[in-house]
C-alpha positions as CSV (number, residue, x, y, z in Angstrom):
1,M,-9.0,53.0,-27.0
2,I,-6.5,50.3,-26.4
3,F,-2.8,51.2,-27.0
4,A,-0.2,48.8,-28.4
5,H,1.6,48.5,-25.1
6,E,-1.7,47.5,-23.4
7,L,-2.3,44.8,-26.0
8,K,1.3,43.5,-25.5
9,Q,0.8,43.4,-21.7
10,T,-2.4,41.5,-22.2
11,K,-0.7,39.0,-24.4
12,M,2.1,38.6,-21.9
13,D,-0.3,38.2,-19.0
14,K,-2.1,35.4,-20.9
15,E,1.1,33.6,-21.7
16,N,2.3,34.0,-18.1
17,L,-1.0,32.5,-16.8
18,A,-0.8,29.7,-19.3
19,S,2.7,28.8,-18.4
20,K,1.9,28.9,-14.7
21,I,-1.1,26.6,-15.1
22,K,1.0,24.2,-17.1
23,A,3.8,24.2,-14.5
24,L,1.3,23.6,-11.7
25,R,-0.3,20.7,-13.6
26,K,3.1,19.1,-14.2
27,R,4.1,19.6,-10.6
28,R,1.0,17.8,-9.5
29,G,1.9,15.0,-12.0
30,F,-1.3,15.4,-14.0
31,S,-1.6,14.9,-17.7
32,Q,-3.9,17.4,-19.5
33,E,-6.5,14.7,-19.5
34,Q,-6.3,14.2,-15.8
35,L,-6.5,17.9,-15.2
36,A,-9.6,18.1,-17.4
37,E,-11.2,15.2,-15.5
38,E,-10.3,16.7,-12.0
39,S,-11.5,20.2,-13.0
40,T,-14.5,18.9,-15.0
41,L,-13.4,21.1,-17.9
42,S,-13.1,19.7,-21.3
43,L,-9.7,18.5,-22.6
44,R,-10.0,21.0,-25.4
45,T,-10.5,23.8,-22.9
46,V,-7.4,22.8,-20.8
47,Q,-5.4,22.6,-24.0
48,R,-6.5,26.1,-25.1
49,I,-5.8,27.6,-21.7
50,E,-2.3,26.1,-21.6
51,R,-1.6,27.5,-25.1
52,G,-2.7,30.9,-24.1
53,E,-5.6,30.9,-26.6
54,T,-8.1,31.5,-23.9
55,V,-8.0,32.8,-20.3
56,P,-10.1,31.1,-17.6
57,H,-12.5,33.3,-15.7
58,G,-15.1,32.7,-13.1
59,D,-16.2,29.1,-12.7
60,S,-13.5,27.7,-14.9
61,L,-10.8,29.5,-12.9
62,R,-12.3,28.2,-9.7
63,K,-12.4,24.7,-11.0
64,L,-8.8,24.8,-12.1
65,T,-7.7,26.3,-8.8
66,Q,-9.4,23.5,-6.9
67,A,-8.0,20.8,-9.1
68,L,-4.5,22.1,-8.8
69,S,-4.5,22.8,-5.1
């Protein structure tokens, strides 16, 4: 059973990751479109990640890491 504080923590983690990805993208001088192209993810996926609507895992996370490093 998931408790309220665990759900809140999960939401905070998603928002924190989203803001970090957005900050890294901006630091690199990339638009969302450029990050999508560099990472081979769709623009829609990049937008959803930055809004905290989805969390990248596995291959998507690896692609983002490579594009932003």
